[in-house]
ROVEX-570070 format. One record per residue: residue number from 0; x, y, z of N, C-alpha, C in turn; residue in one letter. Coordinates in Angstrom, 3 decimals, decimal comma. Layout:
site num: NUM&n_X: X&n_Y: Y&n_Z: Z&ca_X: X&ca_Y: Y&ca_Z: Z&c_X: X&c_Y: Y&c_Z: Z&residuo: a $
...
# end
This chain:
site num: 0&n_X: -46,798&n_Y: 49,745&n_Z: -17,446&ca_X: -47,179&ca_Y: 48,375&ca_Z: -17,265&c_X: -46,701&c_Y: 47,570&c_Z: -18,468&residuo: x $
site num: 1&n_X: -46,232&n_Y: 46,348&n_Z: -18,233&ca_X: -45,696&ca_Y: 45,513&ca_Z: -19,296&c_X: -46,811&c_Y: 44,973&c_Z: -20,175&residuo: x $
site num: 2&n_X: -46,448&n_Y: 44,607&n_Z: -21,353&ca_X: -47,400&ca_Y: 44,050&ca_Z: -22,297&c_X: -47,635&c_Y: 42,591&c_Z: -21,949&residuo: x $
site num: 3&n_X: -48,860&n_Y: 42,263&n_Z: -21,542&ca_X: -49,175&ca_Y: 40,884&ca_Z: -21,183&c_X: -49,610&c_Y: 40,065&c_Z: -22,380&residuo: x $
site num: 4&n_X: -49,797&n_Y: 40,693&n_Z: -23,515&ca_X: -50,208&ca_Y: 39,984&ca_Z: -24,714&c_X: -49,032&c_Y: 39,168&c_Z: -25,229&residuo: x $
site num: 5&n_X: -49,240&n_Y: 37,882&n_Z: -25,386&ca_X: -48,142&ca_Y: 37,023&ca_Z: -25,826&c_X: -48,003&c_Y: 36,978&c_Z: -27,335&residuo: x $
site num: 6&n_X: -48,741&n_Y: 37,818&n_Z: -28,022&ca_X: -48,596&ca_Y: 37,862&ca_Z: -29,473&c_X: -49,344&c_Y: 36,747&c_Z: -30,170&residuo: x $
site num: 7&n_X: -50,352&n_Y: 36,191&n_Z: -29,528&ca_X: -51,138&ca_Y: 35,119&ca_Z: -30,140&c_X: -50,595&c_Y: 33,748&c_Z: -29,769&residuo: x $
site num: 8&n_X: -51,031&n_Y: 32,768&n_Z: -30,530&ca_X: -50,605&ca_Y: 31,394&ca_Z: -30,280&c_X: -49,133&c_Y: 31,219&c_Z: -30,664&residuo: x $
site num: 9&n_X: -48,526&n_Y: 30,189&n_Z: -30,102&ca_X: -47,148&ca_Y: 29,896&ca_Z: -30,454&c_X: -46,118&c_Y: 30,540&c_Z: -29,548&residuo: x $
site num: 10&n_X: -46,536&n_Y: 31,184&n_Z: -28,460&ca_X: -45,590&ca_Y: 31,795&ca_Z: -27,517&c_X: -45,826&c_Y: 31,200&c_Z: -26,134&residuo: x $
site num: 11&n_X: -44,751&n_Y: 31,090&n_Z: -25,365&ca_X: -44,807&ca_Y: 30,546&ca_Z: -24,020&c_X: -44,051&c_Y: 31,479&c_Z: -23,088&residuo: x $
site num: 12&n_X: -44,567&n_Y: 31,659&n_Z: -21,881&ca_X: -43,889&ca_Y: 32,457&ca_Z: -20,869&c_X: -42,901&c_Y: 31,558&c_Z: -20,135&residuo: x $
site num: 13&n_X: -41,617&n_Y: 31,952&n_Z: -20,175&ca_X: -40,550&ca_Y: 31,126&ca_Z: -19,615&c_X: -39,772&c_Y: 31,933&c_Z: -18,583&residuo: x $
site num: 14&n_X: -39,374&n_Y: 31,269&n_Z: -17,506&ca_X: -38,605&ca_Y: 31,917&ca_Z: -16,445&c_X: -37,169&c_Y: 32,157&c_Z: -16,897&residuo: x $
site num: 15&n_X: -36,652&n_Y: 33,381&n_Z: -16,626&ca_X: -35,245&ca_Y: 33,676&ca_Z: -16,908&c_X: -34,423&c_Y: 33,664&c_Z: -15,621&residuo: x $
site num: 16&n_X: -35,089&n_Y: 33,625&n_Z: -14,478&ca_X: -34,497&ca_Y: 33,476&ca_Z: -13,153&c_X: -35,357&c_Y: 32,495&c_Z: -12,379&residuo: x $
site num: 17&n_X: -34,836&n_Y: 31,829&n_Z: -11,342&ca_X: -35,684&ca_Y: 30,960&ca_Z: -10,526&c_X: -36,804&c_Y: 31,773&c_Z: -9,869&residuo: x $
site num: 18&n_X: -38,034&n_Y: 31,264&n_Z: -9,940&ca_X: -39,207&ca_Y: 31,964&ca_Z: -9,409&c_X: -39,976&c_Y: 31,019&c_Z: -8,500&residuo: x $
site num: 19&n_X: -40,212&n_Y: 31,460&n_Z: -7,260&ca_X: -41,062&ca_Y: 30,712&ca_Z: -6,344&c_X: -42,463&c_Y: 31,291&c_Z: -6,434&residuo: x $
site num: 20&n_X: -43,418&n_Y: 30,485&n_Z: -6,888&ca_X: -44,789&ca_Y: 30,947&ca_Z: -7,065&c_X: -45,732&c_Y: 29,831&c_Z: -6,657&residuo: x $
site num: 21&n_X: -46,608&n_Y: 30,126&n_Z: -5,701&ca_X: -47,592&ca_Y: 29,175&ca_Z: -5,197&c_X: -46,956&c_Y: 27,846&c_Z: -4,800&residuo: x $
site num: 22&n_X: -45,944&n_Y: 27,929&n_Z: -3,951&ca_X: -45,258&ca_Y: 26,761&ca_Z: -3,379&c_X: -44,594&c_Y: 25,875&c_Z: -4,430&residuo: x $
site num: 23&n_X: -44,259&n_Y: 26,449&n_Z: -5,578&ca_X: -43,532&ca_Y: 25,706&ca_Z: -6,607&c_X: -42,376&c_Y: 26,564&c_Z: -7,099&residuo: x $
site num: 24&n_X: -41,183&n_Y: 25,967&n_Z: -7,140&ca_X: -40,010&ca_Y: 26,684&ca_Z: -7,617&c_X: -39,833&c_Y: 26,391&c_Z: -9,104&residuo: x $
site num: 25&n_X: -40,019&n_Y: 27,419&n_Z: -9,918&ca_X: -39,823&ca_Y: 27,299&ca_Z: -11,357&c_X: -38,360&c_Y: 27,598&c_Z: -11,665&residuo: x $
site num: 26&n_X: -37,706&n_Y: 26,656&n_Z: -12,319&ca_X: -36,298&ca_Y: 26,819&ca_Z: -12,660&c_X: -36,174&c_Y: 27,624&c_Z: -13,958&residuo: x $
site num: 27&n_X: -34,956&n_Y: 28,075&n_Z: -14,235&ca_X: -34,696&ca_Y: 28,829&ca_Z: -15,457&c_X: -35,058&c_Y: 27,957&c_Z: -16,658&residuo: x $
site num: 28&n_X: -35,863&n_Y: 28,526&n_Z: -17,562&ca_X: -36,273&ca_Y: 27,806&ca_Z: -18,758&c_X: -37,583&c_Y: 27,061&c_Z: -18,620&residuo: x $
site num: 29&n_X: -38,132&n_Y: 26,984&n_Z: -17,401&ca_X: -39,404&ca_Y: 26,295&ca_Z: -17,216&c_X: -40,565&c_Y: 27,179&c_Z: -17,621&residuo: x $
site num: 30&n_X: -41,639&n_Y: 26,562&n_Z: -18,074&ca_X: -42,845&ca_Y: 27,273&ca_Z: -18,473&c_X: -43,559&c_Y: 27,791&c_Z: -17,218&residuo: x $
site num: 31&n_X: -43,994&n_Y: 29,056&n_Z: -17,262&ca_X: -44,688&ca_Y: 29,678&ca_Z: -16,136&c_X: -46,189&c_Y: 29,732&c_Z: -16,405&residuo: x $
site num: 32&n_X: -46,990&n_Y: 29,716&n_Z: -15,328&ca_X: -48,439&ca_Y: 29,857&ca_Z: -15,524&c_X: -48,784&c_Y: 31,287&c_Z: -15,928&residuo: x $
site num: 33&n_X: -49,786&n_Y: 31,428&n_Z: -16,766&ca_X: -50,166&ca_Y: 32,758&ca_Z: -17,266&c_X: -51,561&c_Y: 33,161&c_Z: -16,809&residuo: x $
site num: 34&n_X: -52,143&n_Y: 32,456&n_Z: -15,842&ca_X: -53,502&ca_Y: 32,761&ca_Z: -15,414&c_X: -53,573&c_Y: 33,908&c_Z: -14,406&residuo: x $
site num: 35&n_X: -52,458&n_Y: 34,317&n_Z: -13,805&ca_X: -52,434&ca_Y: 35,420&ca_Z: -12,840&c_X: -51,775&c_Y: 36,630&c_Z: -13,513&residuo: x $
site num: 36&n_X: -52,587&n_Y: 37,567&n_Z: -14,000&ca_X: -52,046&ca_Y: 38,701&ca_Z: -14,765&c_X: -51,207&c_Y: 39,639&c_Z: -13,906&residuo: x $
site num: 37&n_X: -51,508&n_Y: 39,734&n_Z: -12,608&ca_X: -50,705&ca_Y: 40,587&ca_Z: -11,730&c_X: -49,269&c_Y: 40,076&c_Z: -11,655&residuo: x $
site num: 38&n_X: -49,121&n_Y: 38,793&n_Z: -11,434&ca_X: -47,777&ca_Y: 38,211&ca_Z: -11,344&c_X: -47,104&c_Y: 38,195&c_Z: -12,714&residuo: x $
site num: 39&n_X: -47,874&n_Y: 37,945&n_Z: -13,758&ca_X: -47,326&ca_Y: 37,944&ca_Z: -15,104&c_X: -46,701&c_Y: 39,300&c_Z: -15,415&residuo: x $
site num: 40&n_X: -47,419&n_Y: 40,388&n_Z: -15,098&ca_X: -46,892&ca_Y: 41,736&ca_Z: -15,315&c_X: -45,648&c_Y: 41,983&c_Z: -14,477&residuo: x $
site num: 41&n_X: -45,656&n_Y: 41,536&n_Z: -13,221&ca_X: -44,506&ca_Y: 41,729&ca_Z: -12,339&c_X: -43,278&c_Y: 40,996&c_Z: -12,872&residuo: x $
site num: 42&n_X: -43,462&n_Y: 39,769&n_Z: -13,331&ca_X: -42,329&ca_Y: 39,004&ca_Z: -13,862&c_X: -41,753&c_Y: 39,664&c_Z: -15,108&residuo: x $
site num: 43&n_X: -42,609&n_Y: 40,125&n_Z: -15,989&ca_X: -42,132&ca_Y: 40,762&ca_Z: -17,225&c_X: -41,440&c_Y: 42,086&c_Z: -16,938&residuo: x $
site num: 44&n_X: -41,985&n_Y: 42,900&n_Z: -16,015&ca_X: -41,364&ca_Y: 44,184&ca_Z: -15,668&c_X: -40,008&c_Y: 43,994&c_Z: -14,997&residuo: x $
site num: 45&n_X: -39,903&n_Y: 42,961&n_Z: -14,159&ca_X: -38,650&ca_Y: 42,705&ca_Z: -13,441&c_X: -37,617&c_Y: 41,995&c_Z: -14,314&residuo: x $
site num: 46&n_X: -38,043&n_Y: 41,475&n_Z: -15,447&ca_X: -37,119&ca_Y: 40,736&ca_Z: -16,304&c_X: -36,918&c_Y: 39,302&c_Z: -15,844&residuo: x $
site num: 47&n_X: -37,808&n_Y: 38,814&n_Z: -14,977&ca_X: -37,696&ca_Y: 37,443&ca_Z: -14,473&c_X: -38,296&c_Y: 36,422&c_Z: -15,429&residuo: x $
site num: 48&n_X: -39,047&n_Y: 36,910&n_Z: -16,417&ca_X: -39,669&ca_Y: 36,016&ca_Z: -17,389&c_X: -39,683&c_Y: 36,701&c_Z: -18,747&residuo: x $
site num: 49&n_X: -39,839&n_Y: 35,888&n_Z: -19,784&ca_X: -39,929&ca_Y: 36,439&ca_Z: -21,139&c_X: -40,774&c_Y: 35,508&c_Z: -21,989&residuo: x $
site num: 50&n_X: -41,326&n_Y: 36,081&n_Z: -23,049&ca_X: -42,088&ca_Y: 35,299&ca_Z: -24,006&c_X: -41,118&c_Y: 34,687&c_Z: -25,004&residuo: x $
site num: 51&n_X: -41,277&n_Y: 33,393&n_Z: -25,278&ca_X: -40,436&ca_Y: 32,716&ca_Z: -26,272&c_X: -41,340&c_Y: 31,946&c_Z: -27,228&residuo: x $
site num: 52&n_X: -40,847&n_Y: 31,752&n_Z: -28,435&ca_X: -41,585&ca_Y: 30,971&ca_Z: -29,417&c_X: -41,604&c_Y: 29,507&c_Z: -28,996&residuo: x $
site num: 53&n_X: -42,739&n_Y: 28,855&n_Z: -29,231&ca_X: -42,833&ca_Y: 27,425&ca_Z: -28,930&c_X: -41,963&c_Y: 26,651&c_Z: -29,901&residuo: x $
site num: 54&n_X: -41,173&n_Y: 25,756&n_Z: -29,361&ca_X: -40,348&ca_Y: 24,875&ca_Z: -30,180&c_X: -40,500&c_Y: 23,462&c_Z: -29,637&residuo: x $
site num: 55&n_X: -40,236&n_Y: 22,504&n_Z: -30,488&ca_X: -40,294&ca_Y: 21,120&ca_Z: -30,061&c_X: -39,197&c_Y: 20,862&c_Z: -29,040&residuo: x $
site num: 56&n_X: -39,533&n_Y: 20,245&n_Z: -27,895&ca_X: -38,488&ca_Y: 19,936&ca_Z: -26,925&c_X: -37,533&c_Y: 18,884&c_Z: -27,483&residuo: x $
site num: 57&n_X: -36,260&n_Y: 19,089&n_Z: -27,225&ca_X: -35,253&ca_Y: 18,143&ca_Z: -27,700&c_X: -35,288&c_Y: 16,895&c_Z: -26,832&residuo: x $
site num: 58&n_X: -35,052&n_Y: 15,774&n_Z: -27,467&ca_X: -35,001&ca_Y: 14,526&ca_Z: -26,703&c_X: -33,698&c_Y: 14,493&c_Z: -25,926&residuo: x $
site num: 59&n_X: -33,830&n_Y: 14,122&n_Z: -24,664&ca_X: -32,636&ca_Y: 14,053&ca_Z: -23,827&c_X: -31,851&c_Y: 12,791&c_Z: -24,156&residuo: x $
site num: 60&n_X: -30,552&n_Y: 12,928&n_Z: -24,156&ca_X: -29,698&ca_Y: 11,775&ca_Z: -24,396&c_X: -29,751&c_Y: 10,871&c_Z: -23,169&residuo: x $
site num: 61&n_X: -29,666&n_Y: 9,572&n_Z: -23,361&ca_X: -29,685&ca_Y: 8,683&ca_Z: -22,201&c_X: -28,481&c_Y: 8,951&c_Z: -21,302&residuo: x $
site num: 62&n_X: -28,689&n_Y: 8,811&n_Z: -20,021&ca_X: -27,615&ca_Y: 9,054&ca_Z: -19,060&c_X: -26,505&c_Y: 8,028&c_Z: -19,264&residuo: x $
site num: 63&n_X: -25,252&n_Y: 8,475&n_Z: -19,202&ca_X: -24,150&ca_Y: 7,527&ca_Z: -19,371&c_X: -24,075&c_Y: 6,562&c_Z: -18,190&residuo: x $
site num: 64&n_X: -23,688&n_Y: 5,353&n_Z: -18,479&ca_X: -23,561&ca_Y: 4,344&ca_Z: -17,438&c_X: -22,109&c_Y: 4,300&c_Z: -16,979&residuo: x $
site num: 65&n_X: -21,932&n_Y: 4,172&n_Z: -15,686&ca_X: -20,585&ca_Y: 4,131&ca_Z: -15,112&c_X: -19,960&c_Y: 2,763&c_Z: -15,348&residuo: x $
site num: 66&n_X: -18,677&n_Y: 2,778&n_Z: -15,624&ca_X: -17,926&ca_Y: 1,539&ca_Z: -15,774&c_X: -16,960&c_Y: 1,448&c_Z: -14,601&residuo: x $
site num: 67&n_X: -16,762&n_Y: 0,255&n_Z: -14,046&ca_X: -15,848&ca_Y: 0,133&ca_Z: -12,912&c_X: -14,425&c_Y: 0,518&c_Z: -13,315&residuo: x $
site num: 68&n_X: -13,777&n_Y: 1,299&n_Z: -12,459&ca_X: -12,424&ca_Y: 1,755&ca_Z: -12,745&c_X: -11,379&c_Y: 0,872&c_Z: -12,085&residuo: x $
site num: 69&n_X: -11,801&n_Y: -0,006&n_Z: -11,204&ca_X: -10,854&ca_Y: -0,866&ca_Z: -10,485&c_X: -11,363&c_Y: -2,308&c_Z: -10,525&residuo: x $
site num: 70&n_X: -10,533&n_Y: -3,197&n_Z: -10,056&ca_X: -10,910&ca_Y: -4,599&ca_Z: -9,999&c_X: -11,986&c_Y: -4,804&c_Z: -8,940&residuo: x $
site num: 71&n_X: -12,701&n_Y: -5,890&n_Z: -9,070&ca_X: -13,731&ca_Y: -6,194&ca_Z: -8,090&c_X: -13,093&c_Y: -6,549&c_Z: -6,756&residuo: x $
site num: 72&n_X: -13,841&n_Y: -6,281&n_Z: -5,689&ca_X: -13,327&ca_Y: -6,535&ca_Z: -4,346&c_X: -13,165&c_Y: -8,020&c_Z: -4,101&residuo: x $
site num: 73&n_X: -12,178&n_Y: -8,363&n_Z: -3,304&ca_X: -11,916&ca_Y: -9,752&ca_Z: -2,948&c_X: -10,424&c_Y: -10,023&c_Z: -2,945&residuo: x $
site num: 74&n_X: -10,033&n_Y: -11,073&n_Z: -2,273&ca_X: -8,633&ca_Y: -11,477&ca_Z: -2,206&c_X: -8,410&c_Y: -12,656&c_Z: -3,126&residuo: x $
site num: 75&n_X: -7,252&n_Y: -12,690&n_Z: -3,793&ca_X: -6,998&ca_Y: -13,848&ca_Z: -4,648&c_X: -6,857&c_Y: -15,112&c_Z: -3,802&residuo: x $
site num: 76&n_X: -7,389&n_Y: -16,188&n_Z: -4,304&ca_X: -7,320&ca_Y: -17,461&ca_Z: -3,595&c_X: -8,289&c_Y: -18,435&c_Z: -4,214&residuo: x $
site num: 77&n_X: -8,402&n_Y: -19,581&n_Z: -3,609&ca_X: -9,283&ca_Y: -20,622&ca_Z: -4,124&c_X: -10,652&c_Y: -20,481&c_Z: -3,470&residuo: x $
site num: 78&n_X: -11,611&n_Y: -20,093&n_Z: -4,249&ca_X: -12,977&ca_Y: -19,971&ca_Z: -3,772&c_X: -13,686&c_Y: -21,275&c_Z: -4,090&residuo: x $
site num: 79&n_X: -13,959&n_Y: -22,052&n_Z: -3,069&ca_X: -14,494&ca_Y: -23,391&ca_Z: -3,266&c_X: -15,914&c_Y: -23,351&c_Z: -3,839&residuo: x $
site num: 80&n_X: -16,735&n_Y: -22,430&n_Z: -3,369&ca_X: -18,137&ca_Y: -22,408&ca_Z: -3,787&c_X: -18,301&c_Y: -21,914&c_Z: -5,212&residuo: x $
site num: 81&n_X: -17,673&n_Y: -20,786&n_Z: -5,566&ca_X: -17,920&ca_Y: -20,173&ca_Z: -6,865&c_X: -16,924&c_Y: -20,535&c_Z: -7,941&residuo: x $
site num: 82&n_X: -15,861&n_Y: -21,257&n_Z: -7,618&ca_X: -14,811&ca_Y: -21,529&ca_Z: -8,597&c_X: -15,313&c_Y: -22,381&c_Z: -9,753&residuo: x $
site num: 83&n_X: -16,201&n_Y: -23,312&n_Z: -9,456&ca_X: -16,679&ca_Y: -24,189&ca_Z: -10,513&c_X: -17,674&c_Y: -23,471&c_Z: -11,422&residuo: x $
site num: 84&n_X: -18,514&n_Y: -22,590&n_Z: -10,842&ca_X: -19,609&ca_Y: -22,019&ca_Z: -11,616&c_X: -19,190&c_Y: -20,853&c_Z: -12,507&residuo: x $
site num: 85&n_X: -18,372&n_Y: -19,924&n_Z: -11,988&ca_X: -18,072&ca_Y: -18,737&ca_Z: -12,792&c_X: -16,592&c_Y: -18,559&c_Z: -13,121&residuo: x $
site num: 86&n_X: -15,720&n_Y: -19,403&n_Z: -12,607&ca_X: -14,314&ca_Y: -19,326&ca_Z: -12,939&c_X: -13,542&c_Y: -18,240&c_Z: -12,210&residuo: x $
site num: 87&n_X: -14,185&n_Y: -17,489&n_Z: -11,309&ca_X: -13,500&ca_Y: -16,446&ca_Z: -10,560&c_X: -12,983&c_Y: -17,012&c_Z: -9,254&residuo: x $
site num: 88&n_X: -11,751&n_Y: -16,701&n_Z: -8,946&ca_X: -11,134&ca_Y: -17,178&ca_Z: -7,711&c_X: -10,857&c_Y: -15,997&c_Z: -6,794&residuo: x $
site num: 89&n_X: -11,895&n_Y: -15,438&n_Z: -6,213&ca_X: -11,767&ca_Y: -14,350&ca_Z: -5,256&c_X: -12,419&c_Y: -14,759&c_Z: -3,947&residuo: x $
site num: 90&n_X: -11,645&n_Y: -14,694&n_Z: -2,878&ca_X: -12,168&ca_Y: -15,034&ca_Z: -1,555&c_X: -12,884&c_Y: -13,805&c_Z: -0,998&residuo: x $
site num: 91&n_X: -14,035&n_Y: -14,013&n_Z: -0,393&ca_X: -14,780&ca_Y: -12,926&ca_Z: 0,228&c_X: -15,734&c_Y: -12,236&c_Z: -0,719&residuo: x $
site num: 92&n_X: -15,867&n_Y: -12,748&n_Z: -1,916&ca_X: -16,773&ca_Y: -12,145&ca_Z: -2,890&c_X: -18,026&c_Y: -13,010&c_Z: -3,016&residuo: x $
site num: 93&n_X: -19,175&n_Y: -12,358&n_Z: -3,057&ca_X: -20,420&ca_Y: -13,094&ca_Z: -3,240&c_X: -20,438&c_Y: -13,645&c_Z: -4,657&residuo: x $
site num: 94&n_X: -20,678&n_Y: -14,941&n_Z: -4,800&ca_X: -20,634&ca_Y: -15,527&ca_Z: -6,139&c_X: -21,780&c_Y: -15,016&c_Z: -7,016&residuo: x $
site num: 95&n_X: -21,503&n_Y: -14,949&n_Z: -8,331&ca_X: -22,532&ca_Y: -14,549&ca_Z: -9,296&c_X: -23,283&c_Y: -15,801&c_Z: -9,715&residuo: x $
site num: 96&n_X: -24,518&n_Y: -15,879&n_Z: -9,272&ca_X: -25,353&ca_Y: -17,017&ca_Z: -9,648&c_X: -26,573&c_Y: -16,500&c_Z: -10,399&residuo: x $
site num: 97&n_X: -27,301&n_Y: -17,411&n_Z: -10,990&ca_X: -28,480&ca_Y: -16,989&ca_Z: -11,744&c_X: -29,546&c_Y: -16,381&c_Z: -10,840&residuo: x $
site num: 98&n_X: -29,608&n_Y: -16,790&n_Z: -9,584&ca_X: -30,595&ca_Y: -16,221&ca_Z: -8,658&c_X: -30,235&c_Y: -14,809&c_Z: -8,224&residuo: x $
site num: 99&n_X: -28,956&n_Y: -14,427&n_Z: -8,306&ca_X: -28,515&ca_Y: -13,109&ca_Z: -7,869&c_X: -28,478&c_Y: -12,079&c_Z: -8,993&residuo: x $
site num: 100&n_X: -28,693&n_Y: -12,506&n_Z: -10,232&ca_X: -28,639&ca_Y: -11,557&ca_Z: -11,350&c_X: -29,806&c_Y: -10,598&c_Z: -11,291&residuo: x $
site num: 101&n_X: -29,531&n_Y: -9,346&n_Z: -11,702&ca_X: -30,584&ca_Y: -8,343&ca_Z: -11,771&c_X: -31,451&c_Y: -8,605&c_Z: -12,985&residuo: x $
site num: 102&n_X: -32,702&n_Y: -8,368&n_Z: -12,822&ca_X: -33,643&ca_Y: -8,616&ca_Z: -13,917&c_X: -33,733&c_Y: -7,426&c_Z: -14,811&residuo: x $
# end
């Protein structure tokens, strides 16, 4: 039988393989519950989980924002409605007005 003792405080049981337990899929690296000793022993014996030292979680970097790779849609021409306000002369393009800006 595997050693269920986590060596005191400062250790966490982490999944080394995806584990489905009580209708929840624990991904690799996720913290596992330790209240069920039968499953805890099974995970450790199978190598599906391991004890790791607690460390501060790293802050995730903000997701990169996409930049448009092409010109905006529309045909060149004289746009009567939006030409005065924003200086863009594209036919078929919704004009950029203050009411349409995202907050």
